[in-house]
C-alpha positions in Angstrom: -3.2 -5.4 76.0 -6.7 -4.8 77.4 -9.5 -7.0 78.6 -9.1 -10.7 78.1 -7.5 -10.6 74.7 -4.2 -12.4 74.3 -2.0 -10.5 71.9 0.0 -12.6 69.4 3.4 -11.3 68.2 3.0 -9.1 65.1 4.5 -10.3 61.8 7.4 -7.8 62.0 8.5 -9.4 65.4 8.5 -13.0 64.1 11.7 -14.7 63.4 12.8 -14.9 59.7 14.3 -18.1 58.4 17.7 -16.5 58.6 17.1 -15.6 62.2 15.9 -19.0 63.1 19.1 -20.5 61.7 21.1 -18.4 64.2 21.4 -19.9 67.6 22.2 -16.6 69.2 19.0 -15.1 67.8 17.0 -17.9 69.3 18.8 -17.6 72.6 18.0 -13.9 72.6 14.3 -14.6 72.3 14.3 -16.9 75.3 16.9 -15.2 77.5 14.1 -13.9 79.7 13.5 -16.7 82.3 10.0 -17.7 83.6 10.1 -16.1 87.0 7.6 -14.3 89.2 6.1 -11.5 87.2 6.1 -7.9 88.5 2.5 -6.6 88.8 1.4 -3.0 88.9 -2.1 -2.3 90.3 -4.3 0.7 90.4 -5.2 2.2 93.7 -8.8 1.0 93.3 -7.8 -2.7 93.1 -4.7 -2.7 95.3 -6.8 -3.8 98.3 -7.9 -7.1 96.7 -5.2 -9.6 96.1 -7.2 -11.4 93.3 -6.4 -8.6 90.8 -2.7 -9.3 91.1 -3.3 -13.0 90.7 -5.4 -12.3 87.5 -2.8 -10.1 86.0 0.0 -12.6 86.8 -1.9 -15.3 85.0 -2.8 -13.0 82.1 0.9 -12.1 81.6 1.9 -15.8 81.9 -0.6 -16.6 79.1 0.9 -13.9 76.9 4.4 -15.2 77.4 3.3 -18.8 76.7 1.4 -17.7 73.5 4.5 -15.8 72.3 6.8 -18.8 72.9 4.4 -21.2 71.2 4.3 -18.9 68.2 8.1 -18.8 67.9 8.6 -22.6 68.3 5.8 -23.2 65.9 7.7 -21.3 63.2 10.7 -23.6 63.6 11.6 -26.9 62.0 12.9 -29.9 63.9 16.4 -29.4 62.5 16.6 -25.7 63.7 19.6 -25.3 66.1 17.5 -23.7 68.7 14.4 -25.9 68.4 15.1 -28.0 71.6 15.7 -24.9 73.6 12.6 -23.2 72.2 10.5 -26.2 72.8 11.7 -26.5 76.4 11.1 -22.9 77.0 7.5 -23.2 75.7 6.9 -26.1 78.1 8.4 -24.0 80.9 6.0 -21.2 80.1 3.1 -23.6 80.0 4.0 -24.8 83.5 4.2 -21.3 84.8 0.8 -20.5 83.2 -0.8 -23.5 84.9 0.9 -22.6 88.2 -0.6 -19.1 87.9 -4.0 -20.7 87.2 -3.8 -22.7 90.4 -3.1 -19.4 92.3 -6.5 -18.1 91.0 -8.1 -20.8 93.2 -5.7 -20.3 96.1 -6.4 -16.5 96.4 -9.9 -15.7 97.5 -11.4 -12.3 96.3 -12.0 -9.9 99.2 -14.2 -7.5 97.3 -17.2 -7.8 95.1 -15.3 -6.1 92.3 -12.6 -8.7 92.6 -15.1 -11.6 92.5 -16.8 -10.1 89.4 -13.4 -9.7 87.7 -12.3 -13.3 88.4 -15.7 -14.6 87.3 -15.5 -12.6 84.0 -11.9 -13.5 83.4 -12.4 -17.3 84.0 -15.6 -17.5 82.0 -14.2 -15.6 78.9 -17.6 -14.7 77.3 -16.1 -14.6 73.8 -15.4 -18.3 74.0 -18.6 -20.2 74.8 -17.0 -23.7 75.0 -15.3 -23.7 78.3 -13.7 -27.1 77.6 -11.5 -25.6 74.9 -9.9 -23.0 77.2 -6.2 -23.6 76.9 -5.4 -21.2 79.7 -6.3 -23.5 82.5 -5.1 -27.0 83.5 -7.0 -29.9 81.8 -7.0 -32.1 84.9 -10.4 -33.6 84.2 -12.6 -34.4 81.2 -12.6 -31.4 78.8 -11.0 -29.3 81.6 -14.5 -28.6 83.0 -13.5 -29.5 86.6 -11.2 -26.4 86.8 -14.1 -24.1 85.7 -16.5 -25.8 88.2 -13.9 -25.3 90.9 -13.5 -21.6 89.9 -17.3 -21.0 90.0 -17.4 -22.6 93.5 -14.4 -20.5 94.6 -16.2 -17.3 93.5 -19.4 -18.4 95.2 -17.7 -19.0 98.5 -15.9 -15.6 98.2 -19.2 -13.8 97.6 -20.8 -15.6 100.6 -17.9 -14.4 102.8 -18.0 -10.9 101.4 -21.7 -10.7 102.0 -21.4 -11.9 105.6 -18.8 -9.2 106.3 -20.4 -6.4 104.4 -22.0 -3.9 106.8 -23.8 -2.3 103.8 -25.9 -5.4 103.3 -29.1 -4.6 105.1 -32.2 -6.7 105.7 -30.4 -10.0 105.0 -29.1 -12.2 107.8 -26.4 -14.0 105.7 -25.3 -16.1 108.7 -28.8 -17.3 109.3 -29.3 -18.4 105.7 -25.9 -19.9 105.2 -26.1 -23.7 105.2 -23.8 -25.3 107.8 -21.0 -27.4 106.4 -22.0 -26.4 102.9 -18.6 -27.4 101.4 -18.5 -30.7 103.2 -22.1 -31.5 102.3 -21.4 -30.7 98.6 -18.3 -33.0 98.7 -20.4 -35.7 100.3 -23.1 -35.5 97.6 -20.5 -36.0 94.9 -18.9 -38.9 96.8 -22.3 -40.5 97.4 -23.1 -40.4 93.7 -19.9 -42.3 92.9 -20.5 -44.7 95.8 -23.9 -45.5 94.4 -22.4 -46.1 91.0 -19.8 -48.3 92.5 -22.3 -50.6 94.2 -24.4 -50.7 91.1 -21.4 -52.0 89.2 -20.5 -54.3 92.0 -24.0 -55.9 91.9 -23.8 -56.4 88.2 -20.2 -57.8 88.6 -21.3 -60.2 91.4 -24.2 -61.6 89.3 -21.9 -62.7 86.5 -20.8 -66.4 86.6 -17.3 -65.4 85.3 -16.4 -62.2 87.1 -13.9 -59.7 85.8 -11.4 -58.4 88.3 -12.3 -54.8 87.5 -15.3 -53.3 89.3 -14.4 -49.6 89.2 -12.4 -47.7 86.6 -9.1 -46.1 87.6 -10.6 -42.6 86.9 -13.5 -43.3 89.1 -11.2 -44.7 91.9 -9.0 -41.6 91.7 -12.0 -39.3 91.9 -13.3 -41.1 95.0 -9.9 -41.0 96.6 -9.6 -37.2 96.0 -13.1 -36.6 97.5 -12.3 -39.0 100.4 -9.3 -36.9 101.4 -11.2 -33.7 101.0 -14.1 -34.9 103.2 -11.7 -36.2 105.9 -9.9 -32.8 105.9 -12.9 -30.7 106.8 -14.5 -30.6 110.2 -18.2 -31.4 110.7 -20.5 -29.1 112.7 -23.9 -30.4 111.8 -25.9 -33.6 111.2 -25.6 -33.1 107.5 -21.8 -32.7 107.7 -21.7 -35.8 109.9 -23.6 -37.8 107.3 -21.0 -36.7 104.7 -18.2 -37.8 107.0 -19.9 -41.2 107.4 -19.8 -42.0 103.6 -16.1 -42.7 103.3 -16.2 -44.6 106.6 -19.1 -46.7 105.1 -16.9 -47.5 102.1 -14.0 -48.4 104.3 -15.9 -50.9 106.4 -17.9 -52.5 103.6 -16.9 -56.0 102.3 -14.4 -56.0 99.5 -14.2 -59.7 98.4 -17.2 -61.4 96.8 -17.2 -64.1 99.5 -17.4 -61.6 102.4 -20.9 -61.1 103.8 -20.1 -58.9 106.9 -18.9 -55.4 107.5 -15.3 -55.2 108.7 -14.4 -52.8 111.5 -10.7 -53.5 111.6 -10.0 -50.2 109.8 -9.1 -47.9 112.6 -9.1 -44.8 110.3 -12.7 -45.3 109.5 -13.6 -45.2 113.2 -11.2 -42.3 113.8 -12.9 -40.3 111.0 -16.3 -40.8 112.5 -15.1 -40.2 116.1 -13.6 -36.9 115.2 -16.7 -35.9 113.3 -19.0 -36.8 116.3 -16.7 -35.0 118.7 -17.0 -31.8 116.6 -20.8 -32.0 116.2 -21.6 -32.7 119.9 -19.1 -30.0 121.1 -16.4 -32.1 122.7 -13.5 -30.8 120.6 -12.0 -28.7 123.4 -12.3 -31.5 126.0 -10.6 -34.0 123.6 -7.8 -31.5 122.9 -7.3 -30.6 126.5 -6.0 -34.1 127.3 -2.8 -33.3 125.3 -3.1 -36.4 123.2 -2.9 -36.3 119.5 -4.8 -38.1 116.8 -2.7 -40.6 114.7 -1.8 -39.2 111.3 -3.2 -41.1 108.4 -0.5 -42.0 105.8 -1.9 -41.8 102.3 -0.2 -44.0 99.8 1.0 -42.3 96.6 0.1 -43.7 93.3 3.5 -45.1 92.6 3.5 -46.8 96.0 0.2 -48.4 95.2 1.5 -49.8 91.9 4.7 -51.2 93.5 
């Protein structure tokens, strides 16, 4: 297999009706477990771990495609259908796990960044939302590709900052402070504005519904909230991003409330830590030996209980 083309099993390798009726034949096709795949790299690419991650995902895609092809040729009453179907699902899980690793492993070379960008974009398929290779954890799966583009961009910034061959460009001087934190803050603020627009419309109605924000919107805000709180702030722009979740925490919730509520200690803690970082007091705070209280995030099943 070369490039980004996924090879489907040839006709001569597909199961015949007689083979499909044989449980042993089915078991033989799925006797290879979904395990960590061995990767062989060329000397040129061995220094950048992203090449191994790409090849691991590519091979996982091939195995998943082959198992989908086999199970698709079966009927529900085939003796091995359940096992084939389970194996296909297992292969799909492995494929998505490998896709996540593409975001966990940062390219260390420009060649690696180019390879990852090309592999994820798949030029032969213009509609990114239809890419079955990656988890569809947002509308049309576009969030994964956006995360991938951002991942590559950060890698290129890091590579450029450490590249001694880059002359005439002060990459550190031009790099925006707290760029990731500010970007998260921008996304959070857009949702926050939408929330208060809906809340204003909700409050104006004589008979108010109990729903102001959709579950999808609430989950997206929660994810961004956690991400913002996990990053340190080193600039005024970053401090502003840190203030957005705190603003949401202290704002009134009930329609009858007219004042901000400062009983949420985590909102204050979030801003305190951000201010400490920005004004350069982190070492002094840490030298006391005291620890910040850990925030306990409720899981979705706990919230529904």
